[in-house]
N, C-alpha and C positions, 0 to 999 in steps of 0.2 A: 413519480415519487416526489415529495415535497421537502424543500430545504428552507431553513431560516436564514435570512440575510438582514443587514442592518436597514435595508429598504423594505422589509416586509417579506413574506413568504414567497417562494416561486415554485411552480409545478414543473418539473423536469421530466420530459420523455425521453428515456434512454434509448438510443438507437445504435450504440456502438460502444463497446468496452475494450480498451487497450491497456495492457500491462507492459510497462517499460521494464527491461531487465538490463542489469549490468550497466547502470547509469552513473556509477561513481566518477567523480572528477579526477580524483587522485588514483593514478593507475596502481600504485602500491595497495590502496584500499580495495580496489577492485580486485586485484590478484589475491588478496587476502580473503575476500568473500568467496572467490572461485576456489580457493584452496580449502576453506572451511567446509564447503559444499562437497568438494572432491573426497574430503575425509569421511563423508557419510554416503559416498558411491555415486554422486551426481558428476555426469560428464561435463566438460568444460564447454562454454558457448562457442559458435562457430564464429562470432564476430561480436564486437560491443560498440554501441548498445544493440539490444534485439527488441523487437515490439511484438508481443504475443497478442492474439485475439482470444477473448473468452466471450461466452454467450452474454447478450444484453441483460438477460434476467439475473444474472450473478450479483450485479451491483445492489446492494440491499442496505436499509437503514434498520433492519430488525436486530434486536438484542441477542438473538440466539440463531445459529445456523446448525445444520446438520451435515456431518462428514462420515465418510466411511472408515471404521476403525479408529485407533487412537494415536496415528502417526502423523498428525497434521499441526501446523502452528501459523500464527500471523506473523506479519512484518508490516510495520508502521511506514506509510508513505504519503508525501503530498498528493492530493487528487486535484486534477483540473477539469472542469466542466466548460463546454461552450454551449451557452443557452441564449438563444435569440441574438446570436452575434456577439455576445458579451462573455468574457472569460472570468470564471470564479475559481477560488482556491478553496479546497477543502482537505479533509484528513481521511485516509482509508487503510485498510489492511488487506495486503496481499496474502489471504490465507491460503496455505499450500500443503499438498498431501506429500510428506517428506519420504514415504516409502515409494510412491509412485514417482516421485522426482528422480530416483535413481535410475529409471527406466526412461522416463520422457518428461523433460521440464514443462513442455507445452501442455501434455496431459495433466501433470500434477496442478497446474494452475487453472486449467479448464474445469476440473471436476469439483472445484471448491467455490463457495460463494465469497464475494468480496464486501465485507461489512464496511460501512462508512458512516461519518458522523453527519448529524442533521444540520449543521451549521456550515455556511459558506462565507468567504470573505471575497469582496471585489478585488480581482488579482491587481488591478491598476492601482488601488489604493494603498497596497503594501509593497509594490514593485520596487520602490526606492530602498527598502530594507529586506527584501525578500531572502537574501542569502544568510541573514543573521536569524531568521525564525527558526526556533528550536523544537524538534520532535523528539519525543521520548515514548519509550513502550516499557511495559511491564508484563510478566507472566506469572501465574500463580503456581508456586512450587511448595509443596509441603505445607499447605494452607496459608503461605505467606506470599505477598506480592514482591518479586524479584525484578530488579532493573534489567531490562533485556537489550534496549537500544537507547543510544543518546547522541545526538548530532544535530546539525544544521542543515537547512536546504542548501547552503553553500557548499556541501560537500557532494552535491549531486550536479550533474550537468545542467546548465542554465535551462530553466523550464521553457523559455521562449525557444530555445534550440530544439527540444523535444517536441514542442507543439508545431514548429516548422516542419520537422522531419516526418511527423505523422499526418500533416495537412489535417489537423483536427477539425472536424466538420461540426456544424450544428447538431445538437443532440448527442455528441460524443463525449466520452469521460475517459480520462487516462490516469492510471496509477503511474507515478513518475520515477519509481525506484527507491531503493533505501540504502542503509549502511549495515555494517557488520553487527551480528548479534554478540553481546557481552557474554563470554563463557562458551560460545558457539551455538550454532543452530540446533534446536531441539523441539521436540513435540510438546504442546501445552493446549490444555482445552479452554483456559480462562485468559483473556487478553485484554489489556488496557493500553491506551495511547493518548498523548496530548501534543497539541501544537501551539506555542506561545509566541506572540508578537512581542519582541523585546522593547519596543517603543511605548506600547499602550498596555502591556501586560495582559491583553485580551487572550483568551484561551479557547480552543476548540478541543473537546474530549471526546473519546471513543471507547466504549467498552461492550463486550459480548463474550458469549460462551459458544463453544463448538460442542454440540451434542454427538457423542459417537453412536453411530449405527453399527450393528454387529456385522462383521466381516466374515460371511459365511461361504464356504467352500464345499 
């Protein structure tokens, strides 16, 4: 898959995809996220953080994905890639099947594609202000875009800590966790997100649609 950087395009051969969960730095915020998921029947994690593996082919830059049924939604997350020894920062969505999540969080993540933006930033170039980088997401409800998430990378455990914990190898990509949904986690087919550098006002944007396949039994 190809990404755009300030130094030109790079061709990334994805060999491993990791989804980091429960990575909030604020324990109260993590508990809030656990509680909001518990409200829809999701069992609490065995420990925090957790690192889930999903299929390499799930990471995609396609503007449309296919999901089973209409009970899924996205979560905006910083994305870290290691390519030829260099770390890159991007934006992705941990699209998750909310119905399956009540049975198995790992399965709910494995079953869904992980859309990501086509732009990457050199992680080292923004590291001095990394925690102030803002991520927002929106979902379409009743034909209008509704703000769904709004936070900074500083609300997530330090990315270097997550990189070290996973031993992120060349060709690996990691979705680094998220923050609570405004109004609670809920299903949505249309998802939009942005990541903004406070110093330069540079922005990475992501938008995609989840097309529901019929859930037939």
